[in-house]
C-alpha positions in Angstrom: 16.4 -10.1 -15.1 13.4 -9.3 -13.0 10.1 -11.0 -14.0 8.0 -9.0 -11.6 7.6 -5.3 -11.1 6.8 -3.3 -8.0 5.8 0.3 -7.4 6.6 1.7 -4.0 4.5 4.8 -3.2 5.2 7.3 -0.4 3.7 10.6 0.6 6.0 12.5 2.9 9.0 10.3 3.2 10.4 6.8 2.7 10.3 4.1 5.3 13.2 4.0 7.8 13.9 0.5 6.4 13.3 1.4 2.8 16.7 -0.1 1.7 15.8 -3.4 3.4 12.4 -3.5 1.8 13.9 -2.9 -1.6 16.5 -5.6 -1.0 13.7 -8.1 0.0 11.8 -7.3 -3.2 14.9 -7.6 -5.4 15.7 -11.0 -3.7 12.2 -12.1 -5.0 13.1 -10.9 -8.5 11.1 -7.7 -8.4 12.2 -4.7 -10.4 11.4 -1.7 -8.1 10.1 1.7 -9.2 9.2 4.5 -6.8 6.7 7.3 -6.8 6.4 10.2 -4.3 2.8 11.4 -4.2 1.9 15.0 -3.9 0.4 16.2 -0.6 -3.1 16.8 -1.9 -5.9 16.6 0.7 -8.9 17.7 -1.3 -10.3 17.5 -4.8 -8.8 15.2 -7.4 -5.3 13.8 -7.4 -3.2 15.6 -9.9 -1.6 12.3 -11.0 -5.0 10.6 -11.5 -4.7 10.5 -15.4 -1.1 9.3 -15.2 -1.7 6.5 -12.7 -2.8 4.0 -15.4 0.5 4.4 -17.2 2.5 4.3 -13.9 1.0 0.9 -12.9 1.1 -0.8 -16.3 3.1 -4.0 -16.0 3.2 -3.7 -12.2 2.5 -6.9 -10.1 2.7 -5.3 -6.7 2.1 -1.8 -5.3 3.5 -1.0 -1.8 2.2 2.1 0.0 4.1 3.5 2.9 1.3 4.5 5.2 1.7 7.7 7.2 -0.7 9.5 9.5 -2.0 11.7 6.6 -2.9 8.7 4.3 -6.5 9.1 5.5 -6.9 12.5 3.8 -4.5 12.2 0.9 -6.6 12.0 -2.3 -3.7 10.5 -4.2 -3.4 7.5 -1.8 -7.0 6.8 -2.6 -6.5 7.1 -6.3 -3.5 4.7 -6.3 -5.5 2.2 -4.2 -8.5 2.4 -6.6 -6.2 2.0 -9.6 -4.5 -1.1 -8.1 -7.9 -2.6 -7.3 -9.3 -1.9 -10.7 -6.3 -3.6 -12.4 -6.2 -6.6 -10.0 -2.7 -5.5 -8.7 -1.7 -6.7 -5.2 -1.7 -3.8 -2.8 0.5 -4.1 0.3 0.5 -1.3 2.8 3.4 -0.9 5.2 3.1 1.5 8.2 5.9 4.1 8.5 8.0 3.4 11.6 6.7 6.4 13.7 3.0 6.2 13.0 0.7 5.7 16.0 -2.9 5.2 15.0 -5.7 3.0 16.2 -7.5 2.4 12.9 -6.7 1.8 9.3 -7.1 4.7 6.9 -10.2 4.4 4.8 -8.5 4.1 1.3 -6.2 1.4 2.7 -9.0 -0.4 4.5 -11.1 -0.5 1.4 -8.5 -1.6 -1.1 -5.4 -3.0 0.5 -4.7 -6.8 0.4 -2.5 -6.5 3.5 -1.3 -3.9 6.0 1.6 -4.5 8.3 4.4 -2.8 10.2 7.9 -3.6 9.0 9.3 -7.0 9.7 12.7 -8.4 8.8 11.0 -10.8 6.4 8.1 -9.6 4.3 8.6 -12.0 1.4 5.3 -14.0 2.2 3.4 -10.7 2.3 4.8 -9.5 -1.0 4.0 -12.9 -2.7 0.5 -13.1 -1.3 1.2 -16.2 0.8 0.5 -14.1 3.9 -2.1 -11.3 4.2 -1.6 -9.7 7.6 -4.0 -7.0 8.8 -2.1 -5.3 11.6 -1.9 -1.8 13.2 1.6 -0.2 13.5 2.2 -1.8 16.9 1.5 -5.3 15.5 -1.9 -5.6 17.1 -5.1 -6.4 15.1 -7.6 -3.5 14.6 -11.0 -3.7 16.2 -13.6 -5.7 14.2 -15.8 -3.7 12.0 -19.5 -4.1 11.4 -20.1 -4.5 7.7 -23.7 -4.4 6.4 -24.4 -7.6 4.6 -25.4 -7.4 1.0 -28.6 -9.2 0.2 -29.3 -10.6 -3.2 -32.5 -10.2 -5.1 
């Protein structure tokens, strides 16, 4: 019986290695649920009110990151919901994505972003938190304004 629960989220399609990813999760005792997000690029995500129920009891959310993740309002809504509930958010690049930067909702809320590897168990568990582009390279460093207290 699974003691952990995972929600795999996709927009346009599943990952080429989706079956392998599910098998790795199940080997770690995860019950796996899946959600296909609508292609909504403006306004409010039509699933926003249902997301709370969808992630209840979830320990891990995996988002398959496609080129349109930057503009999809539902990706941002899922990421915000995971953050608000303290759920680990792992983003996995789809196999054919070629970008040079991390989409904003993923950049703001994801705990890790990685291309597919044969072994992702440390990423799923939180033992490893890679921050990689689809080709396995690191994205350029960002300048973040420091917050001053008082």
